[in-house]
MARSE-907419 format. One record per residue (C-alpha): residue number from 0; residue in one letter; x, y, z. Coordinates in steps of 0.02 Angstrom, whole numbers, plus 50000, padded with zeros to 5 digits. Layout:
BEGIN
<pt><seq>NUM</seq><type>A</type><u>X</u><v>Y</v><w>Z</w></pt>
...
This chain:
BEGIN
<pt><seq>0</seq><type>M</type><u>55327</u><v>54720</v><w>55192</w></pt>
<pt><seq>1</seq><type>R</type><u>55278</u><v>54538</v><w>55216</w></pt>
<pt><seq>2</seq><type>Q</type><u>55143</u><v>54451</v><w>55116</w></pt>
<pt><seq>3</seq><type>D</type><u>54984</u><v>54411</v><w>55210</w></pt>
<pt><seq>4</seq><type>S</type><u>54842</u><v>54286</v><w>55216</w></pt>
<pt><seq>5</seq><type>H</type><u>54718</u><v>54415</v><w>55279</w></pt>
<pt><seq>6</seq><type>L</type><u>54639</u><v>54571</v><w>55208</w></pt>
<pt><seq>7</seq><type>R</type><u>54738</u><v>54724</v><w>55263</w></pt>
<pt><seq>8</seq><type>I</type><u>54629</u><v>54876</v><w>55298</w></pt>
<pt><seq>9</seq><type>G</type><u>54672</u><v>55059</v><w>55318</w></pt>
<pt><seq>10</seq><type>P</type><u>54638</u><v>55238</v><w>55267</w></pt>
<pt><seq>11</seq><type>A</type><u>54680</u><v>55344</v><w>55116</w></pt>
<pt><seq>12</seq><type>G</type><u>54779</u><v>55483</v><w>55199</w></pt>
<pt><seq>13</seq><type>N</type><u>54756</u><v>55554</v><w>55372</w></pt>
<pt><seq>14</seq><type>S</type><u>54590</u><v>55579</v><w>55460</w></pt>
<pt><seq>15</seq><type>E</type><u>54541</u><v>55747</v><w>55530</w></pt>
<pt><seq>16</seq><type>S</type><u>54552</u><v>55669</v><w>55703</w></pt>
<pt><seq>17</seq><type>F</type><u>54737</u><v>55633</v><w>55675</w></pt>
<pt><seq>18</seq><type>Y</type><u>54774</u><v>55818</v><w>55658</w></pt>
<pt><seq>19</seq><type>A</type><u>54649</u><v>55864</v><w>55795</w></pt>
<pt><seq>20</seq><type>A</type><u>54752</u><v>55754</v><w>55912</w></pt>
<pt><seq>21</seq><type>G</type><u>54902</u><v>55865</v><w>55880</w></pt>
<pt><seq>22</seq><type>F</type><u>54995</u><v>55759</v><w>55753</w></pt>
<pt><seq>23</seq><type>K</type><u>55070</u><v>55841</v><w>55600</w></pt>
<pt><seq>24</seq><type>Q</type><u>55179</u><v>55717</v><w>55505</w></pt>
<pt><seq>25</seq><type>T</type><u>55120</u><v>55564</v><w>55411</w></pt>
<pt><seq>26</seq><type>A</type><u>55263</u><v>55464</v><w>55489</w></pt>
<pt><seq>27</seq><type>E</type><u>55169</u><v>55482</v><w>55654</w></pt>
<pt><seq>28</seq><type>T</type><u>55008</u><v>55407</v><w>55588</w></pt>
<pt><seq>29</seq><type>F</type><u>55054</u><v>55222</v><w>55584</w></pt>
<pt><seq>30</seq><type>A</type><u>55081</u><v>55193</v><w>55769</w></pt>
<pt><seq>31</seq><type>W</type><u>54927</u><v>55302</v><w>55803</w></pt>
<pt><seq>32</seq><type>Q</type><u>54812</u><v>55206</v><w>55687</w></pt>
<pt><seq>33</seq><type>R</type><u>54879</u><v>55038</v><w>55748</w></pt>
<pt><seq>34</seq><type>E</type><u>54854</u><v>55079</v><w>55931</w></pt>
<pt><seq>35</seq><type>R</type><u>54687</u><v>55167</v><w>55914</w></pt>
<pt><seq>36</seq><type>F</type><u>54603</u><v>55069</v><w>55774</w></pt>
<pt><seq>37</seq><type>G</type><u>54706</u><v>54912</v><w>55739</w></pt>
<pt><seq>38</seq><type>L</type><u>54730</u><v>54962</v><w>55557</w></pt>
<pt><seq>39</seq><type>D</type><u>54872</u><v>54885</v><w>55457</w></pt>
<pt><seq>40</seq><type>A</type><u>54866</u><v>54973</v><w>55287</w></pt>
<pt><seq>41</seq><type>F</type><u>54884</u><v>55152</v><w>55228</w></pt>
<pt><seq>42</seq><type>E</type><u>54873</u><v>55234</v><w>55057</w></pt>
<pt><seq>43</seq><type>V</type><u>54985</u><v>55385</v><w>55028</w></pt>
<pt><seq>44</seq><type>P</type><u>54884</u><v>55514</v><w>54929</w></pt>
<pt><seq>45</seq><type>F</type><u>54988</u><v>55589</v><w>54788</w></pt>
<pt><seq>46</seq><type>G</type><u>54830</u><v>55633</v><w>54692</w></pt>
<pt><seq>47</seq><type>R</type><u>54867</u><v>55818</v><w>54689</w></pt>
<pt><seq>48</seq><type>G</type><u>55055</u><v>55806</v><w>54663</w></pt>
<pt><seq>49</seq><type>L</type><u>55221</u><v>55727</v><w>54705</w></pt>
<pt><seq>50</seq><type>G</type><u>55305</u><v>55852</v><w>54820</w></pt>
<pt><seq>51</seq><type>M</type><u>55379</u><v>55726</v><w>54941</w></pt>
<pt><seq>52</seq><type>S</type><u>55568</u><v>55713</v><w>54962</w></pt>
<pt><seq>53</seq><type>G</type><u>55662</u><v>55549</v><w>54963</w></pt>
<pt><seq>54</seq><type>E</type><u>55713</u><v>55579</v><w>55144</w></pt>
<pt><seq>55</seq><type>T</type><u>55531</u><v>55598</v><w>55197</w></pt>
<pt><seq>56</seq><type>A</type><u>55484</u><v>55442</v><w>55100</w></pt>
<pt><seq>57</seq><type>R</type><u>55616</u><v>55340</v><w>55191</w></pt>
<pt><seq>58</seq><type>L</type><u>55559</u><v>55410</v><w>55359</w></pt>
<pt><seq>59</seq><type>I</type><u>55379</u><v>55362</v><w>55320</w></pt>
<pt><seq>60</seq><type>G</type><u>55435</u><v>55190</v><w>55264</w></pt>
<pt><seq>61</seq><type>R</type><u>55532</u><v>55154</v><w>55425</w></pt>
<pt><seq>62</seq><type>A</type><u>55385</u><v>55209</v><w>55532</w></pt>
<pt><seq>63</seq><type>A</type><u>55262</u><v>55103</v><w>55433</w></pt>
<pt><seq>64</seq><type>Q</type><u>55376</u><v>54951</v><w>55444</w></pt>
<pt><seq>65</seq><type>D</type><u>55394</u><v>54972</v><w>55633</w></pt>
<pt><seq>66</seq><type>A</type><u>55204</u><v>54970</v><w>55649</w></pt>
<pt><seq>67</seq><type>D</type><u>55182</u><v>54830</v><w>55520</w></pt>
<pt><seq>68</seq><type>V</type><u>55074</u><v>54941</v><w>55409</w></pt>
<pt><seq>69</seq><type>A</type><u>55074</u><v>54899</v><w>55223</w></pt>
<pt><seq>70</seq><type>L</type><u>55089</u><v>55052</v><w>55110</w></pt>
<pt><seq>71</seq><type>S</type><u>55013</u><v>55089</v><w>54941</w></pt>
<pt><seq>72</seq><type>A</type><u>55012</u><v>55255</v><w>54848</w></pt>
<pt><seq>73</seq><type>H</type><u>54888</u><v>55344</v><w>54736</w></pt>
<pt><seq>74</seq><type>A</type><u>54970</u><v>55419</v><w>54582</w></pt>
<pt><seq>75</seq><type>P</type><u>54918</u><v>55596</v><w>54527</w></pt>
<pt><seq>76</seq><type>Y</type><u>54739</u><v>55618</v><w>54469</w></pt>
<pt><seq>77</seq><type>Y</type><u>54793</u><v>55714</v><w>54313</w></pt>
<pt><seq>78</seq><type>I</type><u>54873</u><v>55563</v><w>54231</w></pt>
<pt><seq>79</seq><type>N</type><u>54798</u><v>55528</v><w>54060</w></pt>
<pt><seq>80</seq><type>L</type><u>54876</u><v>55380</v><w>53970</w></pt>
<pt><seq>81</seq><type>A</type><u>54749</u><v>55403</v><w>53828</w></pt>
<pt><seq>82</seq><type>N</type><u>54812</u><v>55577</v><w>53784</w></pt>
<pt><seq>83</seq><type>P</type><u>54842</u><v>55579</v><w>53594</w></pt>
<pt><seq>84</seq><type>D</type><u>54991</u><v>55696</v><w>53619</w></pt>
<pt><seq>85</seq><type>P</type><u>55144</u><v>55581</v><w>53643</w></pt>
<pt><seq>86</seq><type>G</type><u>55237</u><v>55711</v><w>53745</w></pt>
<pt><seq>87</seq><type>L</type><u>55094</u><v>55735</v><w>53868</w></pt>
<pt><seq>88</seq><type>A</type><u>55069</u><v>55547</v><w>53877</w></pt>
<pt><seq>89</seq><type>Q</type><u>55252</u><v>55527</v><w>53923</w></pt>
<pt><seq>90</seq><type>K</type><u>55228</u><v>55651</v><w>54065</w></pt>
<pt><seq>91</seq><type>S</type><u>55089</u><v>55539</v><w>54130</w></pt>
<pt><seq>92</seq><type>I</type><u>55205</u><v>55388</v><w>54121</w></pt>
<pt><seq>93</seq><type>N</type><u>55336</u><v>55488</v><w>54215</w></pt>
<pt><seq>94</seq><type>Y</type><u>55210</u><v>55529</v><w>54353</w></pt>
<pt><seq>95</seq><type>I</type><u>55181</u><v>55342</v><w>54375</w></pt>
<pt><seq>96</seq><type>L</type><u>55368</u><v>55310</v><w>54382</w></pt>
<pt><seq>97</seq><type>D</type><u>55396</u><v>55451</v><w>54507</w></pt>
<pt><seq>98</seq><type>T</type><u>55256</u><v>55383</v><w>54617</w></pt>
<pt><seq>99</seq><type>A</type><u>55333</u><v>55209</v><w>54606</w></pt>
<pt><seq>100</seq><type>R</type><u>55505</u><v>55276</v><w>54654</w></pt>
<pt><seq>101</seq><type>L</type><u>55438</u><v>55362</v><w>54810</w></pt>
<pt><seq>102</seq><type>L</type><u>55333</u><v>55212</v><w>54858</w></pt>
<pt><seq>103</seq><type>D</type><u>55484</u><v>55099</v><w>54837</w></pt>
<pt><seq>104</seq><type>L</type><u>55582</u><v>55208</v><w>54958</w></pt>
<pt><seq>105</seq><type>M</type><u>55439</u><v>55182</v><w>55081</w></pt>
<pt><seq>106</seq><type>G</type><u>55442</u><v>54994</v><w>55058</w></pt>
<pt><seq>107</seq><type>G</type><u>55270</u><v>54987</v><w>54975</w></pt>
<pt><seq>108</seq><type>R</type><u>55219</u><v>54894</v><w>54818</w></pt>
<pt><seq>109</seq><type>R</type><u>55049</u><v>54952</v><w>54751</w></pt>
<pt><seq>110</seq><type>V</type><u>55025</u><v>55110</v><w>54646</w></pt>
<pt><seq>111</seq><type>V</type><u>54844</u><v>55156</v><w>54608</w></pt>
<pt><seq>112</seq><type>V</type><u>54818</u><v>55236</v><w>54438</w></pt>
<pt><seq>113</seq><type>H</type><u>54673</u><v>55324</v><w>54351</w></pt>
<pt><seq>114</seq><type>V</type><u>54708</u><v>55275</v><w>54171</w></pt>
<pt><seq>115</seq><type>G</type><u>54632</u><v>55427</v><w>54086</w></pt>
<pt><seq>116</seq><type>S</type><u>54500</u><v>55505</v><w>53976</w></pt>
<pt><seq>117</seq><type>P</type><u>54457</u><v>55486</v><w>53790</w></pt>
<pt><seq>118</seq><type>K</type><u>54491</u><v>55670</v><w>53752</w></pt>
<pt><seq>119</seq><type>G</type><u>54380</u><v>55674</v><w>53598</w></pt>
<pt><seq>120</seq><type>Q</type><u>54430</u><v>55502</v><w>53534</w></pt>
<pt><seq>121</seq><type>S</type><u>54321</u><v>55348</v><w>53530</w></pt>
<pt><seq>122</seq><type>R</type><u>54332</u><v>55241</v><w>53687</w></pt>
<pt><seq>123</seq><type>E</type><u>54415</u><v>55102</v><w>53589</w></pt>
<pt><seq>124</seq><type>E</type><u>54549</u><v>55219</v><w>53522</w></pt>
<pt><seq>125</seq><type>A</type><u>54579</u><v>55284</v><w>53697</w></pt>
<pt><seq>126</seq><type>M</type><u>54588</u><v>55107</v><w>53767</w></pt>
<pt><seq>127</seq><type>D</type><u>54717</u><v>55060</v><w>53635</w></pt>
<pt><seq>128</seq><type>L</type><u>54825</u><v>55208</v><w>53686</w></pt>
<pt><seq>129</seq><type>C</type><u>54806</u><v>55164</v><w>53871</w></pt>
<pt><seq>130</seq><type>A</type><u>54860</u><v>54986</v><w>53835</w></pt>
<pt><seq>131</seq><type>L</type><u>55014</u><v>55046</v><w>53742</w></pt>
<pt><seq>132</seq><type>R</type><u>55065</u><v>55169</v><w>53879</w></pt>
<pt><seq>133</seq><type>L</type><u>55035</u><v>55045</v><w>54019</w></pt>
<pt><seq>134</seq><type>K</type><u>55152</u><v>54924</v><w>53933</w></pt>
<pt><seq>135</seq><type>Q</type><u>55279</u><v>55064</v><w>53916</w></pt>
<pt><seq>136</seq><type>A</type><u>55260</u><v>55108</v><w>54100</w></pt>
<pt><seq>137</seq><type>R</type><u>55286</u><v>54926</v><w>54149</w></pt>
<pt><seq>138</seq><type>S</type><u>55442</u><v>54913</v><w>54040</w></pt>
<pt><seq>139</seq><type>A</type><u>55510</u><v>55072</v><w>54120</w></pt>
<pt><seq>140</seq><type>L</type><u>55480</u><v>55001</v><w>54294</w></pt>
<pt><seq>141</seq><type>L</type><u>55579</u><v>54846</v><w>54246</w></pt>
<pt><seq>142</seq><type>E</type><u>55721</u><v>54953</v><w>54178</w></pt>
<pt><seq>143</seq><type>R</type><u>55729</u><v>55049</v><w>54342</w></pt>
<pt><seq>144</seq><type>G</type><u>55737</u><v>54895</v><w>54451</w></pt>
<pt><seq>145</seq><type>L</type><u>55557</u><v>54917</v><w>54509</w></pt>
<pt><seq>146</seq><type>S</type><u>55484</u><v>54754</v><w>54445</w></pt>
<pt><seq>147</seq><type>H</type><u>55404</u><v>54723</v><w>54615</w></pt>
<pt><seq>148</seq><type>I</type><u>55293</u><v>54878</v><w>54599</w></pt>
<pt><seq>149</seq><type>Q</type><u>55115</u><v>54832</v><w>54548</w></pt>
<pt><seq>150</seq><type>L</type><u>55004</u><v>54953</v><w>54453</w></pt>
<pt><seq>151</seq><type>C</type><u>54825</u><v>54946</v><w>54518</w></pt>
<pt><seq>152</seq><type>L</type><u>54705</u><v>55012</v><w>54387</w></pt>
<pt><seq>153</seq><type>E</type><u>54554</u><v>55097</v><w>54463</w></pt>
<pt><seq>154</seq><type>T</type><u>54370</u><v>55090</v><w>54419</w></pt>
<pt><seq>155</seq><type>M</type><u>54299</u><v>55265</v><w>54400</w></pt>
<pt><seq>156</seq><type>G</type><u>54140</u><v>55353</v><w>54456</w></pt>
<pt><seq>157</seq><type>R</type><u>54097</u><v>55441</v><w>54293</w></pt>
<pt><seq>158</seq><type>L</type><u>54063</u><v>55361</v><w>54125</w></pt>
<pt><seq>159</seq><type>S</type><u>54146</u><v>55509</v><w>54037</w></pt>
<pt><seq>160</seq><type>V</type><u>54317</u><v>55439</v><w>54086</w></pt>
<pt><seq>161</seq><type>L</type><u>54395</u><v>55269</v><w>54059</w></pt>
<pt><seq>162</seq><type>G</type><u>54372</u><v>55149</v><w>54204</w></pt>
<pt><seq>163</seq><type>T</type><u>54219</u><v>55039</v><w>54191</w></pt>
<pt><seq>164</seq><type>L</type><u>54240</u><v>54868</v><w>54270</w></pt>
<pt><seq>165</seq><type>D</type><u>54258</u><v>54788</v><w>54098</w></pt>
<pt><seq>166</seq><type>E</type><u>54388</u><v>54916</v><w>54043</w></pt>
<pt><seq>167</seq><type>V</type><u>54490</u><v>54895</v><w>54201</w></pt>
<pt><seq>168</seq><type>L</type><u>54490</u><v>54706</v><w>54185</w></pt>
<pt><seq>169</seq><type>R</type><u>54541</u><v>54715</v><w>54002</w></pt>
<pt><seq>170</seq><type>L</type><u>54689</u><v>54826</v><w>54046</w></pt>
<pt><seq>171</seq><type>T</type><u>54735</u><v>54721</v><w>54198</w></pt>
<pt><seq>172</seq><type>L</type><u>54756</u><v>54570</v><w>54086</w></pt>
<pt><seq>173</seq><type>L</type><u>54896</u><v>54657</v><w>53990</w></pt>
<pt><seq>174</seq><type>D</type><u>55026</u><v>54607</v><w>54121</w></pt>
<pt><seq>175</seq><type>E</type><u>55029</u><v>54480</v><w>54261</w></pt>
<pt><seq>176</seq><type>S</type><u>55092</u><v>54611</v><w>54382</w></pt>
<pt><seq>177</seq><type>F</type><u>54939</u><v>54724</v><w>54359</w></pt>
<pt><seq>178</seq><type>L</type><u>54793</u><v>54718</v><w>54481</w></pt>
<pt><seq>179</seq><type>P</type><u>54623</u><v>54800</v><w>54476</w></pt>
<pt><seq>180</seq><type>C</type><u>54584</u><v>54933</v><w>54604</w></pt>
<pt><seq>181</seq><type>I</type><u>54397</u><v>54911</v><w>54626</w></pt>
<pt><seq>182</seq><type>D</type><u>54321</u><v>55068</v><w>54697</w></pt>
<pt><seq>183</seq><type>F</type><u>54149</u><v>55009</v><w>54747</w></pt>
<pt><seq>184</seq><type>A</type><u>54090</u><v>55187</v><w>54780</w></pt>
<pt><seq>185</seq><type>H</type><u>54137</u><v>55232</v><w>54601</w></pt>
<pt><seq>186</seq><type>L</type><u>54045</u><v>55081</v><w>54533</w></pt>
<pt><seq>187</seq><type>H</type><u>53894</u><v>55132</v><w>54637</w></pt>
<pt><seq>188</seq><type>A</type><u>53898</u><v>55310</v><w>54571</w></pt>
<pt><seq>189</seq><type>A</type><u>53930</u><v>55267</v><w>54388</w></pt>
<pt><seq>190</seq><type>G</type><u>53792</u><v>55137</v><w>54397</w></pt>
<pt><seq>191</seq><type>Q</type><u>53668</u><v>55257</v><w>54477</w></pt>
<pt><seq>192</seq><type>G</type><u>53657</u><v>55160</v><w>54640</w></pt>
<pt><seq>193</seq><type>A</type><u>53707</u><v>54992</v><w>54566</w></pt>
<pt><seq>194</seq><type>M</type><u>53793</u><v>54923</v><w>54722</w></pt>
<pt><seq>195</seq><type>D</type><u>53632</u><v>54905</v><w>54820</w></pt>
<pt><seq>196</seq><type>G</type><u>53651</u><v>54733</v><w>54897</w></pt>
<pt><seq>197</seq><type>T</type><u>53752</u><v>54575</v><w>54919</w></pt>
<pt><seq>198</seq><type>E</type><u>53700</u><v>54508</v><w>54748</w></pt>
<pt><seq>199</seq><type>A</type><u>53773</u><v>54661</v><w>54660</w></pt>
<pt><seq>200</seq><type>F</type><u>53938</u><v>54644</v><w>54753</w></pt>
<pt><seq>201</seq><type>A</type><u>53943</u><v>54457</v><w>54716</w></pt>
<pt><seq>202</seq><type>G</type><u>53918</u><v>54496</v><w>54531</w></pt>
<pt><seq>203</seq><type>V</type><u>54070</u><v>54610</v><w>54529</w></pt>
<pt><seq>204</seq><type>L</type><u>54180</u><v>54482</v><w>54618</w></pt>
<pt><seq>205</seq><type>D</type><u>54116</u><v>54345</v><w>54502</w></pt>
<pt><seq>206</seq><type>E</type><u>54166</u><v>54449</v><w>54351</w></pt>
<pt><seq>207</seq><type>I</type><u>54339</u><v>54483</v><w>54422</w></pt>
<pt><seq>208</seq><type>E</type><u>54368</u><v>54300</v><w>54464</w></pt>
<pt><seq>209</seq><type>A</type><u>54309</u><v>54245</v><w>54291</w></pt>
<pt><seq>210</seq><type>A</type><u>54431</u><v>54365</v><w>54208</w></pt>
<pt><seq>211</seq><type>L</type><u>54583</u><v>54345</v><w>54320</w></pt>
<pt><seq>212</seq><type>G</type><u>54561</u><v>54179</v><w>54409</w></pt>
<pt><seq>213</seq><type>L</type><u>54524</u><v>54160</v><w>54594</w></pt>
<pt><seq>214</seq><type>D</type><u>54704</u><v>54168</v><w>54657</w></pt>
<pt><seq>215</seq><type>R</type><u>54739</u><v>54335</v><w>54572</w></pt>
<pt><seq>216</seq><type>A</type><u>54567</u><v>54404</v><w>54615</w></pt>
<pt><seq>217</seq><type>R</type><u>54598</u><v>54370</v><w>54799</w></pt>
<pt><seq>218</seq><type>Q</type><u>54742</u><v>54495</v><w>54794</w></pt>
<pt><seq>219</seq><type>L</type><u>54619</u><v>54633</v><w>54746</w></pt>
<pt><seq>220</seq><type>H</type><u>54652</u><v>54815</v><w>54792</w></pt>
<pt><seq>221</seq><type>I</type><u>54490</u><v>54891</v><w>54856</w></pt>
<pt><seq>222</seq><type>H</type><u>54432</u><v>55069</v><w>54883</w></pt>
<pt><seq>223</seq><type>F</type><u>54275</u><v>55094</v><w>54986</w></pt>
<pt><seq>224</seq><type>S</type><u>54166</u><v>55236</v><w>55051</w></pt>
<pt><seq>225</seq><type>R</type><u>53989</u><v>55297</v><w>55038</w></pt>
<pt><seq>226</seq><type>I</type><u>53963</u><v>55419</v><w>54894</w></pt>
<pt><seq>227</seq><type>E</type><u>53848</u><v>55554</v><w>54828</w></pt>
<pt><seq>228</seq><type>Y</type><u>53809</u><v>55546</v><w>54643</w></pt>
<pt><seq>229</seq><type>G</type><u>53707</u><v>55633</v><w>54509</w></pt>
<pt><seq>230</seq><type>T</type><u>53655</u><v>55598</v><w>54330</w></pt>
<pt><seq>231</seq><type>K</type><u>53837</u><v>55609</v><w>54272</w></pt>
<pt><seq>232</seq><type>G</type><u>53901</u><v>55498</v><w>54411</w></pt>
<pt><seq>233</seq><type>E</type><u>54014</u><v>55538</v><w>54560</w></pt>
<pt><seq>234</seq><type>I</type><u>53993</u><v>55702</v><w>54652</w></pt>
<pt><seq>235</seq><type>R</type><u>54086</u><v>55675</v><w>54817</w></pt>
<pt><seq>236</seq><type>H</type><u>54136</u><v>55541</v><w>54941</w></pt>
<pt><seq>237</seq><type>K</type><u>54039</u><v>55535</v><w>55104</w></pt>
<pt><seq>238</seq><type>T</type><u>54064</u><v>55459</v><w>55277</w></pt>
<pt><seq>239</seq><type>F</type><u>53991</u><v>55300</v><w>55351</w></pt>
<pt><seq>240</seq><type>D</type><u>53881</u><v>55412</v><w>55460</w></pt>
<pt><seq>241</seq><type>D</type><u>53798</u><v>55476</v><w>55301</w></pt>
<pt><seq>242</seq><type>T</type><u>53679</u><v>55329</v><w>55301</w></pt>
<pt><seq>243</seq><type>G</type><u>53569</u><v>55405</v><w>55165</w></pt>
<pt><seq>244</seq><type>Y</type><u>53705</u><v>55359</v><w>55041</w></pt>
<pt><seq>245</seq><type>G</type><u>53774</u><v>55192</v><w>54982</w></pt>
<pt><seq>246</seq><type>P</type><u>53858</u><v>55076</v><w>54962</w></pt>
<pt><seq>247</seq><type>D</type><u>53858</u><v>54976</v><w>55125</w></pt>
<pt><seq>248</seq><type>F</type><u>54017</u><v>54881</v><w>55172</w></pt>
<pt><seq>249</seq><type>S</type><u>53918</u><v>54754</v><w>55274</w></pt>
<pt><seq>250</seq><type>R</type><u>53851</u><v>54686</v><w>55109</w></pt>
<pt><seq>251</seq><type>L</type><u>54027</u><v>54658</v><w>55040</w></pt>
<pt><seq>252</seq><type>A</type><u>54118</u><v>54595</v><w>55196</w></pt>
<pt><seq>253</seq><type>P</type><u>54037</u><v>54421</v><w>55201</w></pt>
<pt><seq>254</seq><type>L</type><u>54090</u><v>54390</v><w>55021</w></pt>
<pt><seq>255</seq><type>L</type><u>54269</u><v>54443</v><w>55054</w></pt>
<pt><seq>256</seq><type>A</type><u>54276</u><v>54331</v><w>55207</w></pt>
<pt><seq>257</seq><type>N</type><u>54194</u><v>54180</v><w>55126</w></pt>
<pt><seq>258</seq><type>R</type><u>54303</u><v>54192</v><w>54970</w></pt>
<pt><seq>259</seq><type>R</type><u>54460</u><v>54220</v><w>55074</w></pt>
<pt><seq>260</seq><type>Y</type><u>54515</u><v>54382</v><w>54994</w></pt>
<pt><seq>261</seq><type>H</type><u>54683</u><v>54440</v><w>55063</w></pt>
<pt><seq>262</seq><type>G</type><u>54731</u><v>54598</v><w>54969</w></pt>
<pt><seq>263</seq><type>T</type><u>54707</u><v>54775</v><w>55033</w></pt>
<pt><seq>264</seq><type>A</type><u>54551</u><v>54877</v><w>55071</w></pt>
<pt><seq>265</seq><type>I</type><u>54572</u><v>55065</v><w>55083</w></pt>
<pt><seq>266</seq><type>C</type><u>54437</u><v>55178</v><w>55155</w></pt>
<pt><seq>267</seq><type>E</type><u>54412</u><v>55344</v><w>55063</w></pt>
<pt><seq>268</seq><type>S</type><u>54280</u><v>55421</v><w>55176</w></pt>
<pt><seq>269</seq><type>R</type><u>54279</u><v>55609</v><w>55181</w></pt>
<pt><seq>270</seq><type>G</type><u>54380</u><v>55660</v><w>55334</w></pt>
<pt><seq>271</seq><type>T</type><u>54342</u><v>55504</v><w>55438</w></pt>
<pt><seq>272</seq><type>M</type><u>54441</u><v>55377</v><w>55338</w></pt>
<pt><seq>273</seq><type>A</type><u>54529</u><v>55298</v><w>55488</w></pt>
<pt><seq>274</seq><type>E</type><u>54371</u><v>55288</v><w>55592</w></pt>
<pt><seq>275</seq><type>D</type><u>54272</u><v>55210</v><w>55450</w></pt>
<pt><seq>276</seq><type>A</type><u>54416</u><v>55093</v><w>55406</w></pt>
<pt><seq>277</seq><type>A</type><u>54405</u><v>55033</v><w>55586</w></pt>
<pt><seq>278</seq><type>L</type><u>54220</u><v>54995</v><w>55560</w></pt>
<pt><seq>279</seq><type>M</type><u>54268</u><v>54897</v><w>55403</w></pt>
<pt><seq>280</seq><type>R</type><u>54396</u><v>54799</v><w>55505</w></pt>
<pt><seq>281</seq><type>Q</type><u>54269</u><v>54762</v><w>55641</w></pt>
<pt><seq>282</seq><type>E</type><u>54144</u><v>54698</v><w>55512</w></pt>
<pt><seq>283</seq><type>M</type><u>54276</u><v>54587</v><w>55430</w></pt>
<pt><seq>284</seq><type>L</type><u>54324</u><v>54513</v><w>55600</w></pt>
<pt><seq>285</seq><type>R</type><u>54140</u><v>54482</v><w>55638</w></pt>
<pt><seq>286</seq><type>Q</type><u>54116</u><v>54391</v><w>55473</w></pt>
<pt><seq>287</seq><type>L</type><u>54272</u><v>54286</v><w>55498</w></pt>
<pt><seq>288</seq><type>N</type><u>54213</u><v>54237</v><w>55671</w></pt>
<pt><seq>289</seq><type>L</type><u>54047</u><v>54180</v><w>55598</w></pt>
<pt><seq>290</seq><type>Q</type><u>54133</u><v>54053</v><w>55485</w></pt>
């Protein structure tokens, strides 16, 4: 996949409308989303497991390349790099490596990772273990000829797990290849409605740029949707039609346009991810035309 000077936008997995239209295979989605919505990114959801064959991965990769759709992949949700059991931690590293292998067969580069949970340890102890295991995962990628694969470390929607903005940035600084995956819905939920306006979004981008530098920050991997939350944080992702919930992409888009961000933005709306990604794309185009 070629490098770009614009923000690529697409869905996390297939919308309900994709299947309602009679399609069944992910390899069919790229031409569909390009023609219908103009979307040029797609995140393959391995959150619940890695059951894809190498042959299917190659088929998906060829179809994505034909449509000029950049691929990323979400590693399994059950990864916990902070697990104090070395054997179980190695399994988590292996899940990252297996995700990277399949993504490489597809021609993609970005693997999104939930780093883990303290599991009864202090947060600092858990962060130290995550740092160690992330370095081990990176070394293993290099050994397997996968140096081009970037691990994107995700902010989380519950404070009971690792993944505050500060924690993600600290871990991202461990290796130049790492990128943050900033899930603005998760930040909104964990912060009890924190992403309530342009100033809040600007504060997040300012913190990323201060930690990583502007050039690296501009490559940001973004997750976006509206979200329902409670006292413990995230409950469930919502759609853009669920206007009673935040955050609002129109508050973020002007900042991304003005600061010339050119990474990837993935929509994680519940069931309408392609449709809502198209609204994100339209808003980005509007902001760019205003400049």
